[in-house]
N, C-alpha and C positions, 0 to 999 in steps of 0.2 A: 768605921767600922765600929759595932756597938758591942756588949753582952747578946741582946736582944739577936742579933746575928747569926751565932752562931750556933753553929750547925754537927749533930750527933758523926760517927767518924763510923759507919757500918752501922753491928754492932755491940763495938768495942763501947768505954768510959770515954772515950777522949772526946769534947768538944774543942772543935776547930772553926775558926772565921773561915769567910766565902773566898779570903782571896791566898794564898799560901805565896808565899815569899821565898826563890827559890836561889841558893846559895850557890849555884855554879861557876858565877862572876866575882866570890871573892874569893882574894885572894891570887887570881887573873887579870880579870882587863878593870878588875875594883882592890887598888889595894889594901891596906887595912885602913888607914884611917878614913877611908870612904866609904871601907865593908863597915865598918861603924854609925857613920852618918846616915848609911842607910835603910839599916838594923833600929838605929836611936827610932825615925821619923819611921817605918814599920810599927814600933812600940806606942808611937806616942798616938798615932792614928786606931789605935785598938788591936793593929795586927797580932795573933796565938801563934801563930802556923808559919813554919821556917823548914824549908826542905832543902838535905845535903846529899853528898854521895861518898864515902871514901876514894872515888878516884877521881875527884876533882883538885887540881885542873891537872891530871897525868900526862895528857894532852900539849902543853903546852913545852916547848923548850926550859930543859933543865929545871921543869917538875917533878915532883915525882908518886906525888899524889899524897892527899891529907890536909892539902891547903888550904881549900875552903873550911870543911871542920877542925883547922888551929884556927884560922882564922876568928867563927863562932864562938871556940875552946874561950878563945882569950877575950871577945865580945863580955861569954855569960861570967865570965871571972871578975870583969872591969866592971861592968852594974849591976851581978847579982843575977840568980836565976826565980823569973819570974812563977811563981804560983802557977799560973795559967798557959803557961809556953809548950806550945806541943814541938815534939825537936824531932824531924825524922831523918832518918838518913840509912847509905845503903850498901850493901857486901854482891860483888861478885867483881866486877871491873877493878877493882887495885893490882899493878901490878904484883905488887909480895903476898895479896891473900883473891889469885882468881879462882871463879867459880864457885859451886857451892854446894862443896864437901861440907859431911859435918866437922871434919876438923879446920876447915877454911872458913866455912861459918861462927865456930867460936874463933877462931884464934883474930877472927877481920874485925865480932864484935869488940874484944876486946881494947887490940886497939885504936877502935872508933870510939868508946866507952876513954879512952886517954886523955885523946886531943882535944876530944871536947870537956875535957874536966867534969862530967856527971856519974851520976850511980849508977840510970838507969836509960836506956833508949826510949823515950815515945813510942816511936814508930821504926819500923823497923821494916828495911825491905829486901828479895830478893832480886837486883838489879836488872838481873839478863835469867833468863833461861839456859840452864846449865846439861843440855843434857846427856853430856856424861856419866852425871848422879843418877843415881835412882829418886828421881821425888818425895818417894819415902825414908831419905835417908836426910835430905833438903827439911822436911816436914821436922819434924823426928828433932831436926838437932833448931830447928827456932825455934819450934814448940819449948821445949828445955833452959833457950834462954830464959823464955816468960816462965816456968816455973822456978827457977833462981835467982827472977827478979832484976836481971840483965838487961830487959825486954819489957815496953807492958803490951804492944800489939805487933802483928806480923801485916805482911803487906805483897804485894803480885808488881812488878812491873816490865814491862814489855814481853810479855808472858802471849802465849794465845789463849785463847781459849778452852781447846783443849786440855793445857798444862795447865789451864787454871784449874780447870773441871776435876781433872786427876790430882790434883795440891788440893781440891776441897777435899775429895769420895775421901782419897788417904789419911786425913785428918775428921773424919767424920765415921770409920770402918773404926780407927786407933785412936781415937779418944783426946786425939792434939789438940793444938790450940788452932784454930783454924784463921789462913785470912780477912781481914777485914777488910779490903780497899784493896782496890787497882790501880794502878798508874801507867797510864796508854794515852798516844799522842790520838792530840786533837783538838778541834776548829773547825773555823766557815770553813777553811781554805783543805779541812783532814775528816770526813766526818765516814769512813767507809766503817769504823765500832759498832755505827745505829745499828747494822743488820747482825752483827753476832753477840761481842764482846758485853753492848747496852743493857740488850735482853738477858744478855747470861748473868750480869750481874747486881741487875733488879731480881730477878731471882733468887737468886742464891743471897741477897744479903751482905751485897758487895757495895761500901762506898765508889765512884769514881774523882778521881785527884788528876785532871785532865796537863798536859806537859807541854810544851808550844804552845802555848792557846794562844799568842799570836801569831804565829808558821813565822816560827825565826824573826821575827820583825815584822812580813809582810805588812800584817795588820794595822801597821802603825799610821801608815798610809804614806811610807815615807822610800819605798820602790813606786815611778811612776814610770808609764812608758816616755823612753827619750832621759830619764834622769840622769843626774849626775850619781860616780858612786859612792857609795854609802861605805863609812867608815864601820865594819863591825866585820868579826869573824863567818859572819852565815849571812854577809851581805850575796854572793851566786848563785849557793840552796832561796834566799828569801826570795831574788829578781826573777827564777826562775817559774813562779809562779803566775809570774805575768803572763805565761805564754798560754797557760791555762783557757779556754776561753771564758770561767766562769770568773778569775782573778778582777780585768774588770768591771766587771759588774759589784763586786764582792764590791769595792775601792768606792766607787759609786755610791753602793744604800750605805756605805758605813761614813761619806764623807756629810753625803746629806742628812744623818740620822744627827750625824756631832754638832752639825751644822744646826740645829734645830734644840739639840739638848743645850747646846754653848758648851760641850763635851769634847776630848779627845778620840779620834779613831779608834786607837788603841784601847779606851778606859770601856764603847762604846759593842767591840768584840767581844771580851772579858764578860762584860755584863750580859751579851747572847747566851755566851758558854755557861758562866756560872746560874745560868737558870734553866740549862736540861736536867730530863730526869735521869737522875742518877746520879748529877753531881753535886759533891759534897764543895768541891772545893777545888782552885784551878790555881795552879801555877803561874807564877811571873818573875821574871828580874829584874834589876835595874840594874844600876851600872856606876850611876849619879844620881843625883837625886832629880832634875830635872826631865829623868826620864821614870823618878817614883814619882811623881806629879799625874803623870798621865794614870798614874795607876791607883792611886789614891781614891776616889770615886767610888769604886767597885762594891767592895762592902756595902754600897748602901743605894745604888742606883740600880733603880729595877727597871725595865725595856715596859713598852704597853706589847700587846695582845698583835695587835697590827703592827707594830715597828720587830717584830720577833719575826712574822713572818714575812716579813722584805725581805732582809739577810734569811732569813731561809730564801726564799726564791729565787736569793743571788747567787748562792752559793752553792744547789745543785749543777752536779755539771751538766743537764742535760734540757736546762732550761731556757 
């Protein structure tokens, strides 16, 4: 990843690398020392975009949420904050800060700022939709944080196209700071958003930042018919892709292209995703340096039109 590969995040002034380092494993399956090593390796490779959430990793036994932000904050304090590093976090799922009410958004943002040890959150997401809170209230709260200099840009994650449209329209009608990106699940095995969300994002100038780009690890190639157990908290859902007709086809296509390119299947899968229309950056996490090695080339490797067509054909359910 180099400066020349940087991409603009929607209509914001933020520039990000094609590969965004997901922080969901920090403080969970990666302890602080390992997390620091992965973050260092990402920065050494030219990465400029780190993603987390205030709720990571509240689901783990003995955790309360905020563990990932705390690790990233400690790393920033130890290494110094790089001028070009974009740090994203999210609100709505922390046990102490649920939902998107105005008061909660403000309180959660200040808690995240403290854990991260920064003066402003570069990109602040509404993590999940909150149907109990009017969109106008949530949009106003996020916009106020931008006005106060606590947030630089706004994003939406896990929102339907209808709710995204409503949020954007409220911002337009009330003169509020609007979201600049959306973060959906999107990968070779999950392409439903191409029918509605992708066209909406391109029409309204929103960058796409897909998560689960490796389909919970399935696209790494470590899940095979008749294969043994995989040590991963997502193994069950990942292995379920083998039951879909396109699952084995996608693995075969990834294997073939990976062999031709002398690359890992995960690298090929993410290279396909990073070149999809509207995509600015793709999220991927690594709980150790071995996993990181497959992610490293994503910022530079580009697939040919023929290679992309092979993957497109393999991944369509009706193929």
